[in-house]
GURO-76706 format. One record per residue (C-alpha): x, y, z; residue in three letters. Coordinates in pm, whole numbers, plus 32768, in hexadecimal, padded with zeros to 4 digits. Layout:
XYZAla ...
//
This chain:
818FE160E269Met 8214E1E0E3B8Pro 8227E0F0E4D8Glu 8144E121E604Val 81F3E06EE723Pro 80DEE065E826Gly 7FC2DFDEE752Val 807ADF6BE61BGln 8050DDF4E665Pro 7ED9DE25E686Leu 7ECBDEF3E549Leu 7F99DDF2E48EAsp 7EA5DCE7E500Phe 7D76DDB4E492Leu 7E15DE16E347Leu 7E4BDCA6E2FAAla 7CDCDC52E32ELeu 7BE1DC43E212Pro 7B17DD84E203Ala 79D1DCD8E263Leu 7A73DC44E399Thr 7AFDDD97E400Ala 79A5DE34E3D3Tyr 790EDD1BE4A3Ala 7A05DD5EE5BFLeu 79B2DED2E5BAIle 7840DE7BE5C1Thr 7865DD85E6E0Ala 7944DE6EE7ABGly 7856DF93E780Ser 772CDEC3E7EEAla 77E0DE1DE912Leu 77FEDF62E9D3Glu 7686DF5BEA16Asn 76B1DE12EAD1Ile 780EDE41EB61Phe 7850DFB9EB92Pro 79CADF99EBCFPro 79EDDF49EA5BVal 79F2E0A6E9B8Pro 794CE0A5E863Ser 7A09E1DBE7F2Asp 7B52E119E7F7Thr 7ACCE036E6E7Phe 7A5DE163E61BVal 7BB5E203E635Val 7C63E0C0E5D1Leu 7B6FE0A0E4AFGly 7BC6E201E444Ala 7D38E1ACE445Val 7CF4E078E36FLeu 7C26E14EE283Ala 7D40E24AE261Asp 7E36E131E217Arg 7D5DE09FE109Gly 7CC8DF5CE18ESer 7B71DFEAE1E8Leu 7A8CE105E17CGln 7A28E221E26APro 78B0E219E22ALeu 7884E0A3E26FPro 7956E0C9E3ABVal 786EE1DCE424Leu 7734E11CE3C5Leu 77ACDFDDE471Cys 7802E095E5B3Ala 76CDE174E5AFTrp 75CEE065E566Ile 766BDF6CE656Ala 768EE065E772Asn 7531E0F4E747Ser 7495DF9EE70BGly 753EDF0AE83DGly 74C0E029E914Ala 735CDFFAE896Met 7368DE81E8D2Val 73CADEC0EA3EVal 72C1DFD2EA52Phe 71BCDEE2E9C8Gly 7214DDD1EAC0Leu 71FDDECAEBDFAla 70B3DF52EB5BArg 702ADDF3EB4AArg 707FDDBDECBAArg 6FFBDF16ED0CGly 6F94DF85EE63Arg 6F6FDE1FEED9Gly 70EBDE02EEECAla 70E3DEF2F015Phe 6FB8DE68F0D0Glu 7065DD41F174Thr 71BDDCC8F1E0Gly 72F3DD8CF182Trp 722BDE78F0A8Gly 7157DEF2F1CBArg 7292DF22F29BArg 732FDFEBF185Leu 7205E0D0F146Leu 70DEE0F8F22DArg 6F8AE135F189Pro 6F90E2AEF1BDHis 70F4E2C2F134Gln 708DE202EFFFPhe 6F66E2EFEFCAArg 704DE41CEFE0Arg 713EE37BEEEBLeu 7021E335EDF8Ala 6FB0E4A1EE09Arg 7113E516EDC6Phe 712CE440EC8CTyr 6FD4E4B5EC1BGlu 7043E621EC35Arg 71B5E616EBDEHis 71F6E4BCEB52Gly 7255E52AE9F1Leu 736FE612EA5DTrp 73DEE534EB7CAla 740DE40DEA91Ile 74B6E4E1E985Phe 75C1E56EEA6CPhe 75EDE427EB29Ala 7647E374E9E4Arg 7786E445E9D8Cys 77F3E3E1EB36Leu 7892E298EBA4Pro 77B9E1B2EC7AVal 768FE2A1EC71Leu 7667E262EAFDArg 75F6E103EB5EVal 7546E146ECA9Val 7467E26CEC44Val 73B9E1C7EB18Pro 738EE087EBE0Thr 72D5E136ECF8Phe 720AE1F1EBF3Ala 718EE09BEB89Gly 7136E037ECECPhe 7063E173ED13Thr 6FA0E124EBD7Gly 701AE244EB00Leu 6F9DE222E99CGly 7084E16DE8ABAla 7081E289E7ABVal 70D2E38EE8B4Arg 71F5E2BBE92BAla 7271E25BE7D2Met 728BE3BFE748Ala 7394E43DE83FPro 744DE2EFE840Val 746DE2EEE6C4Val 74C2E461E6ACAla 75C8E45EE7C0Ala 7666E31CE743Ser 7684E3A8E5E2Leu 771DE4EDE660Leu 7815E446E74DTrp 7883E334E660Asn 78A0E432E546Gly 7988E506E61ALeu 7A58E3D5E676Met 7A70E36CE50ALeu 7AD7E4C9E49AAla 7BDEE4DCE5ABGly 7C63E386E551Gly 7C80E3DDE3E0Leu 7D28E528E42EPhe 7E2DE499E51AAla 7E54E335E49CSer 7FC8E360E455Arg 8006E3A3E5C4Asn 7F34E292E65FVal 7FECE27DE7AAAsp 7FACE3ECE7EAArg 7E46E3C6E771Leu 7DFFE2A5E85EMet 7EA4E364E979Glu 7DC8E490E92ELeu 7C94E3B3E91CLeu 7CEEE326EA72Gly 7D0CE487EAFEGln 7BBEE4EDEA6AVal 7B17E3B9EAF9Asn 7BB8E3FBEC4BAla 7B24E559EC54Trp 79D3E4D8EBE0Leu 79E3E3CCECEBLeu 7A22E4DDEDECLeu 78ECE598ED73Val 7829E452ED82Ala 78AAE40FEEE3Ala 7834E567EF54Ile 76DCE52AEEC1Leu 76D2E3CFEF5BIle 772EE46DF0A9Gly 760AE55FF083Ala 7522E43EF030Ile 759AE379F15FVal 7564E4B1F233Gly 73FDE4CBF1B3Trp 73CCE358F1F5Trp 7440E378F35FIle 7371E4B0F3A2Arg 7236E42DF2FESer 723DE2EBF3C8Arg 721AE3B1F50BArg 70AEE406F4C4Asp 6F88E33CF44AAsp 6F54E415F318Gly 6E07E49EF38CSer 6E6AE60BF35DSer 6EFCE5CDF203Ala 6DDEE4F2F18EAsp 6CE1E5F2F1F7Gly 6D7DE720F152Gly 6E20E791F013Ser 6F72E7FDF095Arg 7010E6A8F0B2Ala 713DE64EEFE2Ser 7237E531EFF1Pro 
//
C-alpha cells in the first residue's frame, strides 16, 4: 500500500478502528455540519471512500451513513426552526434581523421557489445549512423541504464517494482537489450571500407596503 504523507497518520488511525466505530465517526461528522458549518461533511465521505477502497469499510454503508446523517441533521434543524416559526422574528434580535415585511417576502419566496432553492443550496458551503433553516422559520411544509434535502444530499455524497473511490490511491491530491472545489463553491456561496445581504439592506429602507400590496415582490 503506497504511503500518503499528508493524511497517512489519520488514515492509519481510521484503518485501525473497528468498522462500526469508523461508520459512527462518518455518521457523526456528516451530521455535525448542520450544527457547525465549518465542519465539511464531504471530507468524511471522501475518507470513508478511501477506507472502503482499502478494505476496512464497504462503499454502500459509507454512503448510507453520510446521506442519512446529513439529511437527518438538516431536517432536525429545520424542524426546530419550524417549531419556533415566525415568532422568532417578532421580538428581540429576530425583529432586528428581519422586519415583518421582510419576513413576509422571504416566506413568499420559499412558497414559490423553496424546492429549488433548498436543492441547490445543499451543494454550497454555509448556505446548505442556512437555507433549510430559514425555510423552517417561514413554515414551509416538512415534505416540501425534505424532498430537496434528501435528493441533493444523496447526489452530493454519491459524487464525493465515487471521487474518493476513484482517486483513493492519491489521497493527498484528492484532498487538495476537494479543498479547491470547496473554495470555488464557497466563492459562489459568498456571491449569493452578498446578493442576499444587498436585498436585506434595500428592503429595510421601505415599510413593505408596496410589496405586500402587489404581486411583484421578491426577496
